[in-house]
N, CA, C and O of each residue as an XYZ file, in Angstrom:
616
protein
N      93.674    149.458    104.909
C      92.348    149.372    105.478
C      91.733    150.769    105.654
O      90.559    150.992    105.358
N      92.559    151.698    106.143
C      92.056    153.062    106.337
C      91.629    153.687    105.014
O      90.636    154.411    104.958
N      92.381    153.406    103.945
C      92.018    153.956    102.630
C      90.685    153.419    102.163
O      89.859    154.165    101.636
N      90.469    152.123    102.354
C      89.198    151.525    101.940
C      88.048    152.130    102.723
O      86.998    152.436    102.158
N      88.244    152.302    104.018
C      87.197    152.892    104.844
C      86.912    154.325    104.399
O      85.755    154.727    104.285
N      87.971    155.089    104.148
C      87.789    156.466    103.686
C      87.074    156.494    102.340
O      86.200    157.331    102.110
N      87.448    155.577    101.455
C      86.800    155.525    100.141
C      85.326    155.171    100.281
O      84.485    155.737     99.582
N      85.009    154.257    101.160
C      83.613    153.879    101.361
C      82.796    155.032    101.932
O      81.637    155.223    101.563
N      83.400    155.791    102.825
C      82.704    156.943    103.390
C      82.506    158.042    102.355
O      81.528    158.788    102.414
N      83.425    158.140    101.419
C      83.367    159.177    100.401
C      82.404    158.839     99.274
O      81.825    159.740     98.667
N      82.223    157.562     98.988
C      81.406    157.149     97.848
C      79.999    157.723     97.828
O      79.568    158.180     96.770
N      79.255    157.730     98.931
C      77.911    158.289     98.830
C      77.899    159.743     98.371
O      77.016    160.135     97.609
N      78.842    160.534     98.810
C      78.903    161.939     98.402
C      79.306    162.099     96.954
O      78.836    163.014     96.278
N      80.181    161.214     96.460
C      80.628    161.302     95.081
C      79.647    160.661     94.122
O      79.560    161.062     92.961
N      78.913    159.678     94.589
C      78.038    158.926     93.707
C      76.748    159.667     93.369
O      75.993    159.226     92.503
N      76.492    160.765     94.029
C      75.253    161.504     93.815
C      75.408    162.468     92.658
O      75.484    163.682     92.846
N      75.455    161.918     91.476
C      75.579    162.766     90.292
C      74.242    163.414     89.988
O      73.182    162.861     90.284
N      74.309    164.587     89.395
C      73.093    165.235     88.949
C      72.408    166.112     89.973
O      71.426    166.777     89.642
N      72.884    166.141     91.198
C      72.293    167.052     92.174
C      73.426    167.803     92.868
O      74.377    167.205     93.371
N      73.299    169.103     92.880
C      74.324    169.965     93.433
C      74.346    169.859     94.951
O      73.307    169.951     95.604
N      75.529    169.665     95.501
C      75.720    169.559     96.946
C      76.625    170.694     97.416
O      77.524    171.113     96.687
N      76.396    171.186     98.613
C      77.269    172.249     99.137
C      78.644    171.708     99.515
O      78.778    170.560     99.940
N      79.657    172.545     99.357
C      81.014    172.209     99.772
C      81.437    173.216    100.831
O      81.590    174.406    100.556
N      81.622    172.718    102.039
C      82.096    173.570    103.127
C      83.504    173.126    103.511
O      84.007    172.124    103.002
N      84.125    173.862    104.395
C      85.488    173.551    104.820
C      85.587    172.140    105.396
O      86.604    171.470    105.216
N      84.552    171.687    106.078
C      84.600    170.347    106.677
C      84.498    169.232    105.637
O      84.793    168.077    105.944
N      84.082    169.560    104.408
C      83.954    168.558    103.344
C      85.221    168.394    102.514
O      85.357    167.408    101.789
N      86.133    169.327    102.605
C      87.298    169.332    101.712
C      88.181    168.107    101.915
O      88.645    167.522    100.936
N      88.423    167.708    103.148
C      89.298    166.548    103.400
C      88.771    165.299    102.707
O      89.549    164.544    102.124
N      87.472    165.072    102.762
C      86.893    163.896    102.099
C      87.052    164.002    100.580
O      87.351    163.010     99.916
N      86.853    165.191    100.040
C      86.988    165.388     98.597
C      88.423    165.111     98.141
O      88.638    164.605     97.040
N      89.393    165.441     98.979
C      90.802    165.277     98.627
C      91.390    163.941     99.063
O      92.575    163.689     98.843
N      90.590    163.089     99.672
C      91.067    161.757    100.037
C      91.456    161.019     98.763
O      90.675    160.982     97.812
N      92.654    160.430     98.727
C      93.059    159.725     97.508
C      92.083    158.601     97.154
O      91.598    157.895     98.038
N      91.797    158.439     95.868
C      90.920    157.341     95.457
C      91.624    156.002     95.669
O      92.847    155.956     95.803
N      90.866    154.929     95.698
C      91.446    153.593     95.905
C      92.401    153.229     94.771
O      93.388    152.527     94.989
N      92.110    153.704     93.569
C      92.988    153.479     92.415
C      92.789    154.623     91.421
O      91.792    155.343     91.478
N      93.739    154.779     90.522
C      93.604    155.821     89.510
C      93.737    157.214     90.092
O      94.603    157.486     90.924
N      92.853    158.090     89.630
C      92.926    159.477     90.078
C      91.541    160.105     90.111
O      90.622    159.682     89.410
N      91.426    161.121     90.943
C      90.200    161.915     91.002
C      90.540    163.289     90.428
O      91.517    163.918     90.834
N      89.735    163.738     89.495
C      89.885    165.072     88.927
C      88.843    165.969     89.566
O      87.643    165.730     89.434
N      89.296    166.989     90.249
C      88.411    167.974     90.864
C      88.456    169.200     89.955
O      89.439    169.939     89.923
N      87.373    169.390     89.225
C      87.303    170.473     88.240
C      86.663    171.697     88.874
O      85.454    171.724     89.105
N      87.463    172.695     89.152
C      87.002    173.942     89.761
C      86.644    174.921     88.651
O      87.418    175.132     87.718
N      85.467    175.512     88.767
C      84.972    176.390     87.714
C      84.098    177.469     88.327
O      83.776    177.419     89.514
N      83.714    178.452     87.509
C      82.876    179.559     87.983
C      81.892    179.964     86.896
O      82.141    179.772     85.706
N      80.786    180.519     87.323
C      79.759    180.967     86.377
C      80.277    182.020     85.406
O      79.843    182.064     84.254
N      81.196    182.867     85.852
C      81.686    183.947     84.997
C      82.950    183.573     84.216
O      83.645    184.454     83.709
N      83.246    182.301     84.118
C      84.463    181.819     83.469
C      84.180    181.381     82.033
O      83.374    180.481     81.798
N      84.845    182.021     81.082
C      84.624    181.713     79.665
C      85.208    180.371     79.251
O      84.664    179.715     78.362
N      86.301    179.947     79.873
C      86.970    178.704     79.470
C      86.520    177.491     80.268
O      86.937    176.370     79.976
N      85.689    177.695     81.255
C      85.328    176.598     82.150
C      84.491    175.520     81.474
O      84.750    174.331     81.664
N      83.500    175.911     80.694
C      82.623    174.918     80.079
C      83.397    173.977     79.143
O      83.223    172.763     79.247
N      84.240    174.482     78.237
C      85.017    173.559     77.404
C      85.946    172.671     78.229
O      86.156    171.507     77.887
N      86.499    173.210     79.308
C      87.352    172.405     80.185
C      86.558    171.267     80.813
O      87.002    170.118     80.813
N      85.382    171.589     81.349
C      84.537    170.560     81.963
C      84.196    169.471     80.948
O      84.251    168.283     81.265
N      83.848    169.872     79.747
C      83.474    168.900     78.719
C      84.662    168.030     78.308
O      84.492    166.835     78.065
N      85.857    168.607     78.225
C      87.059    167.826     77.897
C      87.354    166.815     79.005
O      87.714    165.670     78.730
N      87.200    167.241     80.246
C      87.421    166.327     81.372
C      86.368    165.224     81.396
O      86.671    164.080     81.736
N      85.148    165.559     81.041
C      84.086    164.551     80.990
C      84.401    163.502     79.930
O      84.230    162.308     80.173
N      84.860    163.935     78.757
C      85.231    162.976     77.702
C      86.378    162.082     78.160
O      86.381    160.880     77.891
N      87.355    162.673     78.854
C      88.487    161.906     79.364
C      88.020    160.864     80.381
O      88.453    159.713     80.340
N      87.138    161.272     81.290
C      86.621    160.342     82.294
C      85.802    159.240     81.635
O      85.900    158.082     82.040
N      85.003    159.568     80.638
C      84.196    158.557     79.952
C      85.076    157.552     79.216
O      84.708    156.384     79.091
N      86.221    157.989     78.734
C      87.142    157.089     78.049
C      87.891    156.184     79.030
O      88.419    155.145     78.636
N      87.936    156.580     80.310
C      88.679    155.823     81.331
C      87.863    155.741     82.629
O      88.335    156.176     83.679
N      86.653    155.191     82.567
C      85.769    155.223     83.737
C      86.267    154.435     84.947
O      85.852    154.714     86.072
N      87.135    153.469     84.740
C      87.622    152.672     85.873
C      88.826    153.300     86.561
O      89.182    152.908     87.673
N      89.449    154.262     85.913
C      90.652    154.832     86.516
C      90.561    156.339     86.788
O      91.467    156.913     87.392
N      89.475    156.978     86.345
C      89.319    158.415     86.592
C      87.943    158.688     87.195
O      86.917    158.267     86.660
N      87.946    159.399     88.314
C      86.718    159.938     88.907
C      86.708    161.431     88.580
O      87.758    162.073     88.575
N      85.549    161.973     88.313
C      85.427    163.402     88.032
C      84.393    164.010     88.966
O      83.283    163.497     89.105
N      84.772    165.103     89.597
C      83.868    165.864     90.456
C      83.993    167.321     90.048
O      85.103    167.843     89.940
N      82.864    167.982     89.822
C      82.902    169.404     89.498
C      82.624    170.215     90.763
O      81.789    169.846     91.589
N      83.336    171.316     90.890
C      83.151    172.209     92.041
C      83.037    173.646     91.534
O      84.003    174.216     91.026
N      81.853    174.215     91.679
C      81.659    175.626     91.327
C      82.172    176.477     92.478
O      81.836    176.244     93.639
N      82.988    177.462     92.141
C      83.507    178.347     93.179
C      82.507    179.448     93.515
O      82.785    180.335     94.323
N      81.350    179.376     92.886
C      80.261    180.302     93.199
C      79.512    179.776     94.423
O      79.519    178.574     94.689
N      78.879    180.657     95.151
C      78.149    180.299     96.355
C      76.896    179.487     96.034
O      76.283    179.663     94.981
N      76.530    178.612     96.939
C      75.313    177.802     96.794
C      74.070    178.675     96.624
O      73.040    178.189     96.156
N      74.145    179.939     96.992
C      73.013    180.845     96.785
C      72.670    180.951     95.297
O      71.559    181.340     94.938
N      73.626    180.603     94.440
C      73.431    180.644     92.986
C      73.157    179.246     92.429
O      73.437    178.976     91.261
N      72.615    178.366     93.254
C      72.424    176.959     92.872
C      71.652    176.799     91.568
O      72.025    175.974     90.735
N      70.595    177.562     91.375
C      69.790    177.417     90.152
C      70.624    177.739     88.913
O      70.548    177.017     87.920
N      71.407    178.797     88.955
C      72.253    179.167     87.811
C      73.357    178.134     87.589
O      73.690    177.812     86.448
N      73.921    177.621     88.674
C      74.974    176.607     88.569
C      74.413    175.336     87.937
O      75.013    174.774     87.021
N      73.260    174.888     88.429
C      72.647    173.670     87.883
C      72.274    173.848     86.417
O      72.431    172.923     85.621
N      71.781    175.029     86.055
C      71.421    175.291     84.647
C      72.670    175.241     83.773
O      72.652    174.636     82.701
N      73.742    175.867     84.217
C      74.983    175.873     83.426
C      75.527    174.462     83.271
O      75.994    174.100     82.191
N      75.476    173.652     84.335
C      75.932    172.268     84.233
C      75.056    171.486     83.255
O      75.566    170.709     82.448
N      73.755    171.687     83.324
C      72.832    170.995     82.412
C      73.086    171.422     80.972
O      73.143    170.577     80.079
N      73.238    172.715     80.737
C      73.491    173.220     79.388
C      74.797    172.664     78.817
O      74.919    172.477     77.607
N      75.768    172.404     79.690
C      77.069    171.880     79.262
C      77.068    170.355     79.169
O      78.070    169.761     78.770
N      75.954    169.717     79.533
C      75.893    168.257     79.504
C      76.675    167.609     80.620
O      77.208    166.512     80.452
N      76.751    168.274     81.762
C      77.587    167.813     82.873
C      76.789    167.279     84.065
O      77.314    167.237     85.177
N      75.559    166.878     83.865
C      74.743    166.435     85.001
C      75.024    164.995     85.429
O      74.489    164.551     86.445
N      75.832    164.264     84.697
C      76.122    162.877     85.044
C      77.200    162.741     86.117
O      77.448    161.642     86.610
N      77.836    163.847     86.477
C      78.941    163.797     87.431
C      78.575    164.499     88.731
O      77.768    165.429     88.740
N      79.176    164.047     89.828
C      78.933    164.731     91.106
C      79.318    166.207     91.006
O      80.340    166.558     90.415
N      78.492    167.051     91.587
C      78.713    168.497     91.516
C      78.601    169.104     92.910
O      77.708    168.772     93.689
N      79.532    169.999     93.193
C      79.542    170.723     94.458
C      79.602    172.207     94.146
O      79.969    172.611     93.043
N      79.237    173.012     95.135
C      79.376    174.469     95.037
C      79.772    174.981     96.412
O      79.411    174.398     97.434
N      80.507    176.061     96.423
C      80.995    176.631     97.671
C      79.837    176.984     98.601
O      78.821    177.540     98.183
N      80.022    176.645     99.859
C      79.034    176.966    100.890
C      79.796    177.343    102.159
O      79.672    176.686    103.193
N      80.568    178.387    102.063
C      81.387    178.824    103.186
C      81.415    180.348    103.162
O      81.434    180.963    102.096
N      81.417    180.935    104.322
C      81.409    182.402    104.406
C      82.691    183.015    103.853
O      82.709    184.187    103.476
N      83.761    182.229    103.803
C      85.035    182.731    103.290
C      85.521    181.822    102.161
O      86.207    180.831    102.413
N      85.168    182.156    100.920
C      85.575    181.311     99.793
C      87.097    181.192     99.655
O      87.595    180.168     99.188
N      87.832    182.222    100.054
C      89.292    182.156     99.995
C      89.820    181.027    100.869
O      90.830    180.402    100.544
N      89.149    180.774    101.959
C      89.538    179.671    102.844
C      89.376    178.336    102.122
O      90.249    177.472    102.209
N      88.266    178.166    101.413
C      88.063    176.936    100.645
C      89.132    176.806     99.566
O      89.680    175.723     99.360
N      89.430    177.906     98.879
C      90.492    177.875     97.869
C      91.775    177.331     98.470
O      92.401    176.438     97.900
N      92.169    177.864     99.620
C      93.411    177.465    100.266
C      93.357    176.009    100.730
O      94.327    175.270    100.566
N      92.238    175.600    101.301
C      92.116    174.215    101.758
C      92.192    173.234    100.594
O      92.771    172.155    100.722
N      91.613    173.606     99.468
C      91.668    172.738     98.293
C      93.080    172.649     97.735
O      93.545    171.566     97.377
N      93.759    173.783     97.662
C      95.099    173.810     97.088
C      95.811    175.083     97.538
O      95.535    176.163     97.017
N      96.728    174.963     98.504
C      97.419    176.150     99.011
C      98.207    176.920     97.942
O      98.529    178.092     98.139
N      98.520    176.272     96.817
C      99.266    176.911     95.737
C      98.362    177.660     94.754
O      98.850    178.314     93.831
N      97.047    177.562     94.955
C      96.084    178.102     94.005
C      95.679    179.515     94.385
O      95.399    179.791     95.552
N      95.647    180.407     93.408
C      95.272    181.798     93.638
C      93.800    182.094     93.424
O      93.380    183.241     93.576
N      92.998    181.085     93.072
C      91.568    181.283     92.899
C      91.123    181.448     91.452
O      89.929    181.595     91.189
N      92.069    181.427     90.500
C      91.704    181.581     89.088
C      90.986    180.310     88.595
O      91.242    179.200     89.062
N      90.088    180.521     87.643
C      89.376    179.393     87.052
C      89.528    179.456     85.540
O      89.690    180.539     84.978
N      89.477    178.314     84.882
C      89.301    176.980     85.445
C      90.586    176.487     86.118
O      91.691    176.940     85.822
N      90.386    175.548     87.027
C      91.489    174.900     87.742
C      91.128    173.425     87.876
O      89.999    173.087     88.231
N      92.077    172.562     87.594
C      91.879    171.130     87.778
C      92.875    170.660     88.817
O      94.082    170.859     88.677
N      92.365    170.043     89.843
C      93.206    169.458     90.872
C      93.143    167.948     90.680
O      92.064    167.356     90.717
N      94.289    167.337     90.478
C      94.378    165.900     90.265
C      94.855    165.263     91.565
O      95.931    165.585     92.069
N      94.042    164.357     92.101
C      94.393    163.634     93.323
C      94.678    162.189     92.911
O      93.778    161.474     92.470
N      95.919    161.772     93.055
C      96.335    160.433     92.657
C      96.130    159.446     93.800
O      96.089    159.839     94.966
N      96.002    158.167     93.465
C      95.794    157.118     94.465
C      96.939    157.058     95.472
O      96.732    156.654     96.617
N      98.143    157.453     95.062
C      99.277    157.425     95.990
C      99.299    158.629     96.929
O     100.206    158.761     97.751
N      98.306    159.504     96.810
C      98.211    160.665     97.688
C      98.825    161.931     97.117
O      98.623    163.014     97.667
N      99.563    161.817     96.035
C     100.154    163.017     95.435
C      99.076    163.822     94.714
O      98.036    163.294     94.321
N      99.353    165.104     94.553
C      98.405    166.009     93.892
C      99.137    166.861     92.868
O     100.337    167.114     92.967
N      98.362    167.291     91.882
C      98.893    168.146     90.841
C      97.790    169.105     90.424
O      96.625    168.713     90.357
N      98.135    170.339     90.148
C      97.139    171.318     89.744
C      97.441    171.927     88.390
O      98.600    172.136     88.031
N      96.379    172.211     87.640
C      96.478    172.858     86.336
C      95.518    174.040     86.329
O      94.333    173.881     86.624
N      96.017    175.214     85.996
C      95.165    176.394     85.877
C      95.019    176.784     84.421
O      95.934    176.597     83.619
N      93.860    177.329     84.089
C      93.605    177.782     82.737
C      93.001    176.682     81.884
O      92.786    175.556     82.334
N      92.736    177.046     80.644
C      92.163    176.080     79.705
C      93.184    174.981     79.443
O      94.343    175.257     79.135
N      92.738    173.729     79.569
C      93.644    172.599     79.386
C      94.066    172.467     77.926
O      93.243    172.569     77.017
N      95.347    172.241     77.720
C      95.868    172.003     76.381
C      95.785    170.508     76.075
O      95.561    169.697     76.973
N      95.965    170.155     74.821
C      95.977    168.735     74.447
C      97.121    168.011     75.167
O      96.968    166.858     75.571
N      98.246    168.671     75.325
C      99.387    168.067     76.023
C      99.022    167.777     77.482
O      99.356    166.712     78.000
N      98.343    168.708     78.145
C      97.935    168.488     79.533
C      96.901    167.366     79.626
O      96.958    166.543     80.539
N      95.961    167.332     78.689
C      94.963    166.259     78.693
C      95.632    164.902     78.494
O      95.239    163.922     79.128
N      96.643    164.834     77.617
C      97.376    163.570     77.435
C      98.091    163.185     78.729
O      98.163    162.005     79.071
N      98.617    164.175     79.445
C      99.305    163.890     80.709
C      98.328    163.341     81.757
O      98.723    162.572     82.633
N      97.059    163.738     81.663
C      96.044    163.244     82.595
C      95.538    161.855     82.222
O      94.924    161.176     83.045
N      95.790    161.433     80.996
C      95.314    160.136     80.521
C      96.082    159.033     81.230
O      97.313    159.033     81.228
N      95.358    158.082     81.845
C      96.039    156.986     82.539
C      96.932    156.185     81.590
O      96.593    155.960     80.428
N      98.053    155.772     82.107
C      98.985    154.972     81.326
C      98.550    153.501     81.394
O      98.148    153.019     82.452
N      98.634    152.782     80.245
C      98.209    151.362     80.245
C      99.115    150.486     81.080
O      98.889    149.279     81.177
């Protein structure tokens, strides 16, 4: 029951695709709440990251191939002060169909740690939140082997 309630509370924030929303420390717990089924992919990226755009596009294709079992949320590690540049980069990459967040905290390192204590802040980074509550992180450009590992099993 608690999971369903948490999922219902999270849906409005996740369902708002196409408009950039701020991510503060108080929002991280909701973002990391396990989905009701399948997995949520939290794609962390930055404006100055060369490999981020291809990673985002690969994750988008994966989510489109498995829309009932994969949720995708993009999170720019750049400050919301750069919202126009972030939104332009997402639009140029064809990523406006997915919920998008950007850091809105005075200490971005704190957000990094809250999202994943094992993460050093490098981008791209994909945090996989499974329905059972387990998490897994991938840093760097995703390989075909890693993408296959993210593909839901029939």
